[in-house]
C-alpha positions in Angstrom: 44.6 -62.1 -43.7 41.3 -63.4 -45.2 38.6 -64.4 -42.7 35.1 -65.6 -43.2 33.2 -65.7 -39.9 29.8 -67.3 -39.6 27.2 -66.4 -36.9 23.6 -67.0 -36.1 23.5 -70.7 -35.5 21.9 -72.3 -32.5 19.1 -74.5 -31.2 15.7 -74.2 -32.8 12.5 -76.2 -32.8 11.2 -78.0 -35.9 9.3 -75.5 -38.0 11.3 -72.6 -36.7 13.6 -70.1 -38.4 17.2 -68.9 -38.2 19.3 -66.4 -40.1 22.9 -67.1 -40.6 25.5 -64.5 -41.5 28.9 -64.7 -43.0 31.1 -61.7 -42.6 34.2 -61.5 -44.8 37.4 -59.5 -44.1 40.6 -59.3 -46.1 38.7 -59.7 -49.4 36.2 -57.8 -51.4 33.3 -60.2 -51.4 31.7 -58.7 -54.4 34.5 -60.3 -56.5 33.6 -63.8 -55.4 30.9 -66.4 -55.8 29.6 -67.1 -52.2 28.1 -70.2 -50.9 26.7 -72.0 -47.9 27.6 -75.6 -47.2 26.7 -77.9 -44.4 28.1 -81.1 -42.8 26.0 -83.3 -40.6 27.6 -85.7 -38.2 29.0 -88.7 -40.0 28.2 -87.3 -43.4 30.1 -85.5 -46.2 29.9 -81.7 -46.6 27.2 -80.8 -49.0 26.2 -77.7 -50.9 23.2 -75.8 -49.5 23.1 -72.7 -51.8 25.3 -70.4 -53.8 25.0 -66.8 -55.0 26.9 -65.4 -57.9 28.5 -62.0 -58.2 25.4 -60.9 -60.1 22.9 -62.3 -57.6 22.1 -65.5 -59.4 21.2 -68.3 -56.9 21.3 -72.1 -56.8 19.8 -74.2 -54.1 20.0 -77.9 -53.1 16.7 -79.6 -53.7 16.4 -80.4 -50.0 16.2 -76.6 -49.1 14.3 -75.1 -52.1 11.4 -73.1 -51.0 12.6 -72.9 -47.4 16.0 -71.3 -47.5 17.0 -68.0 -49.1 20.6 -66.9 -49.8 21.5 -63.2 -50.1 24.5 -60.9 -50.1 25.1 -57.3 -49.1 28.3 -56.3 -50.8 28.3 -52.9 -49.0 28.7 -54.9 -45.8 30.9 -57.6 -47.2 28.4 -60.1 -45.8 26.3 -63.0 -47.0 23.2 -64.4 -45.3 21.1 -67.6 -45.2 17.5 -67.2 -44.1 16.3 -70.6 -43.1 12.6 -71.2 -42.5 10.5 -74.2 -41.7 13.6 -76.0 -40.3 13.6 -79.7 -40.1 15.6 -82.2 -37.9 17.5 -83.2 -41.0 18.8 -79.6 -41.4 20.9 -80.2 -38.2 24.5 -79.6 -39.2 27.5 -77.4 -39.1 27.0 -74.7 -41.7 30.1 -73.2 -43.5 30.4 -70.2 -45.8 32.7 -70.3 -48.8 34.0 -67.6 -51.1 35.3 -68.7 -54.4 37.0 -66.9 -57.3 40.2 -65.5 -58.7 41.6 -69.0 -58.4 41.1 -69.2 -54.7 38.6 -70.7 -52.3 38.2 -69.5 -48.7 36.2 -71.2 -45.9 34.8 -70.2 -42.6 35.1 -72.3 -39.5 31.4 -73.0 -39.3 28.4 -72.4 -37.1 26.3 -75.2 -35.6 22.6 -75.4 -36.3 20.6 -77.9 -34.2 16.9 -78.5 -35.0 15.3 -80.4 -32.2 12.2 -80.3 -30.0 
């Protein structure tokens, strides 16, 4: 059974940092494009960042220069380092693995940026 499990969310003050992790089981993550998405209350889910099998990255304009996506295929894990967090980054963050004609989603982890 395939599982993607996010962790690392929580409450942080504006300007602070968090590191999210997404641990995959049941798949070999190196075979997939991995991505982070987020959904704020009352809004549609949006792309935050993706990383290809070869390590190429794409970021949403709103997080460029502040967030860094990375992957460790030896650990079947993906990360999102989030710096200089803003109130508008508050959302549930989801990880996604796509490829081989299939898309898998995690259940999400809540990030709240507030003073």
